[in-house]
ROKOL-568283 format. One record per residue (C-alpha): residue in three letters; x, z, y. Coordinates in steps of 0.001 Angstrom, whole numbers, plus 500000, padded with zeros to 6 digits. Layout:
ALAXZY
...
// end
This chain:
MET499988500122500279
SER500831499166503457
LEU500906501580506714
GLN497467500845507674
ILE497030502663511195
TYR493175503355512998
ASN493264500888515939
THR491104502306519294
LEU490993499440519878
THR489215497267517406
ARG488215500873515975
LYS489402500656512580
LYS492205500582509853
GLU494859497980510397
GLU497670496892508379
PHE500423497941510750
ILE502765495041511687
PRO505328495411514494
LEU505878491916516575
GLU509687491952516016
PRO510809492344512082
GLY512646495749511903
ARG511788497262514927
VAL508947499229516654
LYS508308500102520262
MET506138502584520882
TYR504613504455524227
VAL503342507865524395
CYS501652509199527592
GLY503529512142528115
PRO502120515845530329
THR501830515912534387
VAL504730518882534739
TYR503013521011537510
ASP502509523987535288
PHE503428525397531866
LEU501610522961529473
HIS498648524370527512
ILE498792524531523825
GLY496589520536523344
ASN499341519458525623
PHE501370519674522270
PHE499265517648520186
GLY500990514743521284
ALA504004515932520826
ILE504048517403517731
PHE501940514046515914
PHE503925511206517735
ASN507287512653516224
LEU505745512608512832
VAL504561509200513328
ARG508425508320514656
ASN510126509979512080
TRP507324508565509163
LEU508883504847510831
GLU512060505350510641
ARG512324506454507056
ALA510546503004506299
GLY513284501647507548
TYR512357500938511166
GLU514291501039514570
VAL511986502823516605
ASP512219502725520354
PHE510349505695521577
VAL509064505898525190
TYR507611509190526487
ASN507493509555530370
TYR506804512286532760
THR504394512258535412
ASP506582514067537914
VAL504577512884541590
ASP500468514054541167
ASP497531515536543152
LYS498112518498541003
ILE501994518793541953
ILE501071518632545447
ASN498833521565545679
ARG500997523380542824
ALA503615522476545422
LYS501927523578548758
LYS500586527038546838
ASP504287527651546167
GLY505477526849549536
ARG507875524576548058
ALA508550521004547384
ALA507137518787545051
ASN510174517931543472
GLU510972521549542951
VAL507811521789540894
ALA508414519259538688
GLU511729519851537809
THR511365523719537015
PHE508295522316534688
ILE510216519562532775
ALA513072521989532124
GLU510034524416530843
PHE508693521347529009
GLU511665520679527345
LYS512402524292526697
ASP509667524280524804
PHE510350521172522916
ARG513458522320521727
ALA511933525211520035
LEU509681523162518407
GLY512201521693516733
LEU511074518162517596
LYS513290514984517703
LYS514848513757521762
HIS512971510533522269
SER514578507145522905
HIS513771507800527133
ASN512096510302529455
PRO511294508166532237
ARG510333509678535288
VAL507878507885537495
THR510228508702541033
GLN513007507015539197
TYR510545503531538381
ILE509014503388542452
PRO511203499543543266
GLN509345498499540224
ILE505816500198540387
VAL506079498432543870
ALA506640495092542795
PHE504356495014540119
ILE501915495930542597
GLU502918492801544449
ASP502555490710541623
LEU499210492027540894
ILE497946491077545023
LYS499666487431544948
LEU497072486653541263
ASP494165488043543211
LYS494082490930540667
ALA494836493353543254
TYR493916494117547172
ILE494715495996549897
SER492242498696552249
GLY492873500798555050
GLY496234501433553563
ASP496053501781549630
VAL495601498985546863
TYR493025498595544731
PHE492919496791541266
ALA489511494688541302
VAL488378495442537834
SER485593492223538647
ASN488591490236538110
PHE489900490566534682
ALA487112489335532819
GLY487938492304528965
TYR487979495270530784
GLY485940498117528973
LYS487490496617525649
LEU489395499745525176
SER486482502453525578
ASN483481500554525286
LYS482356500576528764
ASN480815497669530578
LEU480529497574534622
ASP477167497773534463
GLU477683501535533061
LEU480123501969535740
ILE478094501194538107
ALA475296503795537313
GLY478044506243537892
ALA480221507143534699
ARG483573508843536321
VAL484107507400538716
ASP484284507709542568
ILE482136506440545195
ASN484458505124547927
GLU483288503130551098
GLN487283501514550832
LYS486420499664547127
ARG485053496482546738
HIS483227497718543204
VAL482720501537542247
ALA485350500652539552
ASP488027499677541056
PHE491188502287540475
ALA494049503191543165
LEU497300501355542607
TRP499103502885546078
LYS497653505251547832
ALA498273506066551501
SER500592508788552471
LYS499434511869554356
PRO501113514579556193
GLY503274516427554062
GLU503007514510550969
PRO505920512939549341
SER506065509108550181
TRP507859505866550184
PRO507821502707551904
SER506169500124550509
PRO504909496357552196
TRP501201498242552783
GLY503355501098554175
THR504344504553553198
GLY502135506062549978
ARG502787506963546278
PRO501493505334543407
GLY498341505744541578
TRP498550507164538323
HIS497253504412536009
ILE500431502012537485
GLU502652504748536520
CYS502730504098532760
SER502136500487532876
CYS505469499952535087
MET507468502307533145
ALA506278501287529497
SER507104497438530886
SER510214498212532297
LEU511348499671529416
LEU509941497888526702
GLY509145494276527842
ASP505444493399528267
THR503763494112524898
ILE504499496611522911
ASP503727497584519259
ILE502037501241519806
HIS500056502781522604
GLY499875506380521949
GLY498029509912523488
GLY495752512150523837
LEU491635510586523121
ASP490903511921526717
LEU492609509330528283
THR490659506105526612
PHE489174505878529372
PRO489947505922532560
HIS493792505892532494
HIS494364503639529013
GLU491690501083529613
ASN493472500564533348
GLU496455500506531734
ILE495759497823530016
ALA493909495924533123
GLN496693495792535126
SER499142494822532614
GLU497303492421531034
ALA495882490919534758
ARG499760490229535139
SER501002489243532221
GLY498851487514530587
LYS500153488917527454
ILE498760491765525254
PHE499525494757526384
ALA499937497254523530
ARG498668496180520098
TYR498148499397518327
TRP495823502143520444
MET496352505549518821
HIS494752508606519848
ASN494830512639518888
ASN491866514388518737
MET491694518020520963
LEU491914521050520488
VAL489147523798519800
PHE489207527391519942
SER486257528833518092
ASN484381525363518188
GLN484546525545521990
LYS486864523167524351
MET489588524544525696
SER488071524982529810
LYS488839527392532295
SER485806528601532919
LEU485564530094529190
GLY489110531504530094
ASN490440530346526517
VAL493402528063528213
ARG496447529252526624
THR499626527655527339
GLY502070526857524031
ARG504450529000525420
SER502303532289524943
PHE501414531343521811
MET504757529893520325
GLN505660533358521398
GLU503207535529519615
TYR503097533352516653
ASN506179531308515910
PRO506361527185517063
GLU506498526663512909
THR502454527910513511
LEU501557525603515907
LYS502931522634514580
PHE501527523635510684
MET498102524103512700
ILE498012520772514110
LEU499189518575511038
SER497115520909509062
SER494081518624510307
HIS493896514590510934
TYR495386513501513939
ARG491719512292514974
SER489852515207513842
HIS489776518277515784
VAL491631521157515669
ASP490791524218515688
PHE492507527726516765
SER490101530480516296
GLN492269533356514445
THR490843532467510966
GLN492652529409511385
ILE495706530805513100
GLU495956533838509676
ARG495389530847507626
ALA497717528622508872
ILE500580531819508726
SER499616532776505149
GLY500705528893504524
LEU503580529162506086
ALA504522532329504596
ARG503838530902501204
PHE506291527607501508
TYR509228529894502842
SER508690532429500249
SER509062529479497591
LEU512370528796499669
ALA513620531582499531
LEU513035531803496090
ALA514787528325495352
ASP517873529313497600
LYS518141532297495870
LEU518254529792492257
LYS520533527762493442
LYS522909530236494153
SER522895531911490291
GLY525747530062489249
HIS524716528131486400
SER525922524791485270
LEU523163522719485855
VAL520922521593483701
PRO518294518258483768
LEU514767518894485351
SER512071519944483400
VAL510058517828482568
ALA506836518815483633
PHE508504519277487181
GLU509873515886487323
ASP506589514607486924
ALA504832516723489640
LEU508103515910491442
LYS506896511871490584
LYS503497512907491787
ALA503779514908495166
ASN506142511822496317
GLU503801509243495550
LYS500979511509496786
ILE503292511614500358
THR503857507970500774
GLU499927506844499652
SER498449509518502832
LEU501120508666505483
ASP499931504784504706
ASP496778505912505109
ASP496795506230509274
PHE499592509511508539
ASN496718511750506650
THR498991514878507077
PRO495820517128505358
GLU496636515413502384
VAL500434515696502679
LEU500037519225502830
ALA497928519392499727
ALA500471517454497786
LEU503310520190499175
TYR500941522896497846
GLU500694521209494437
LEU504339521086493959
MET504930524403495080
ARG502317525585492876
VAL504301523962490263
PHE507823525370491360
ASN506220529195491208
ALA504805528515487699
LEU508534528089486474
CYS510495529499488700
ARG508607533077489589
THR509395534669486849
PRO510606538216485798
GLY513958538828483924
LYS517278536662485100
VAL517484533410485808
LYS517337530343483368
PRO519668527594483935
GLU516890525365483916
GLN515384527145486996
GLN518351526745488665
ALA518129523053489003
VAL514700522973489962
GLY515160525512492210
GLU518268523151493856
VAL516264520303493421
TYR513113521754494909
TYR514891523592498261
SER516719520171498998
TRP513124518281498696
LEU511048520838500739
ARG513531520484503585
LYS513323516787503097
GLN510287515867503344
GLY509877519054506167
GLU512085517241508268
MET509620514738508962
MET507085516899510012
ALA509210519479511996
LEU508972521860509675
PHE510735524355507073
GLN513570523562508734
GLU514337527847509546
GLU516725530327507277
PRO514186530837504880
HIS515097534972504730
SER514787535411508669
PHE511732533280508815
LEU509782535799506453
ARG511355538988508437
SER510236537207511273
LEU506865536881510007
ASP506436540279508548
ASP507586541714512050
MET505140539973513655
ILE502460540987511558
LEU504033544930511340
GLN503741544866515393
ARG499575543999515531
LYS499551546499512458
LYS501366548820514365
LEU503515549941511284
ASP507356550981511438
ARG509452549228509092
ALA511922552230508929
GLN509185554210507396
ILE507786551282505195
ASP511276551080504270
GLY511089555079503428
LEU508828554767501633
VAL510068551932498984
ALA513337553672498532
GLU511402557232497504
ARG509114555039495214
SER512876553514493794
ARG513841557542493293
ALA511101558058491766
ARG511067554857488996
LEU514989555797488529
GLU513785559427487400
LYS511078558466485692
ASN508230559639487623
TYR505539557190486952
ALA502715558558488498
ARG504421559354492082
SER505748555628491512
ASP502141554189491119
GLU501380556838494077
LEU503217555274496287
ARG502888551479495432
GLY498900552301496005
GLU499738553959499492
LEU502060550803500598
THR499152548336499099
LYS496646550019501359
MET499165549491504320
GLY499502545871503663
VAL502883545722501966
LEU503621544143498565
VAL506601545871495869
GLN508726543594494041
ASP511109545651491389
SER514327543471490442
PRO517264544173488431
GLU518779544107491750
GLY516591546315493115
SER513112546816494499
PHE511787544650497576
TRP509215544170500148
GLU507194542017502054
VAL503941542077504340
ASP500699540951502220
LYS500259537458504229
SER497493536347501520
GLN495055538715503246
LEU495620537650506902
// end
């Protein structure tokens, strides 16, 4: 099966065939940098990182552009509120986003252009549209004339009659048509501005992405991605101005990730449920954010309810616990022996399922299901009492490298397993107001009771620990404990 991508433009899955053999040109709309990004802004960053990685694994060279909008009304308003320059606000929050991006362990993009670096190209782009009678000057502003572009509305499935009826457009006497949108805005006192043939001003939002995409990738790109909320007007307007200028298809495949919800409610300031990615990662760890987003199909809502958060933590704990065991097994010192037939068969099925699922419009829930199934087989073969057997070491060695490799594609499971599990335990202990030293003391007391064959006291202490949500494992090397994450 070849890679199939759901194309928003055609509203169906299509076989992915790039314009140039062996090369993929991909543009994804990045953030407007006026504040710390909310959780939803990281959906695209995390998902399209996987898209790029899967394309590269398939042998493509991927040229990936992810932009920063560093001049915008929101940035200007934040600058006025803070009493500083707009470019200082943008620089601050680009740096903060990049800090979060590194914490997520995502791969760097090929290019991270900023709007302010492309002002001359934007001015030239607008000049071309005016010459082609696709744009007009009005009172120092420049507008795109939607009536002069026959395909307007094809991405969002809107028509001009609907727009005239008032669908998400502003009434403006300077416009010829209510759906016309600004390519250039005349400067206002105290706002950033640049010279142009129509007077000083700054670019409109939509023209920026069209210009950066065409400057770096050419008139036609393979994949254009972004959040579902950008379909109209942003992406619709990108198509109109880009195709009106070049006469060519702007993007061949349009991919839109869905939105985050909180217990089935949209994130909004009025509901008071807006949360930054930074605060979420500080409380729950970046792995939790990635795991939650990739646990749902990218075209579905991702529910950030407390139940789903705890389910994600539990799932991560199971995977990292299996990695910790595999790490221990592969260091056991046996001479390697052939893999068991059962594990080899399970490994083959998992690899086939992962390929099939990612080729089916990046079905990440099915990918995780394949990982869970191989983990189940690994645990059945290797999570047994007694000394490590040579065949268990062989399985541990293969499983460890395999899960890390599959995880790398999703930016998951790259942490050191023992340290990560300890950090999860510390997070849960803090929430439960439990003390690690107190638990260490109870486990040590139980170990002494077992040595003295005081099994009644040993069982009593185990019961006490169980009530606290602590699991104790006994081994030839001693007793070890972890927080029970299956009951989260």
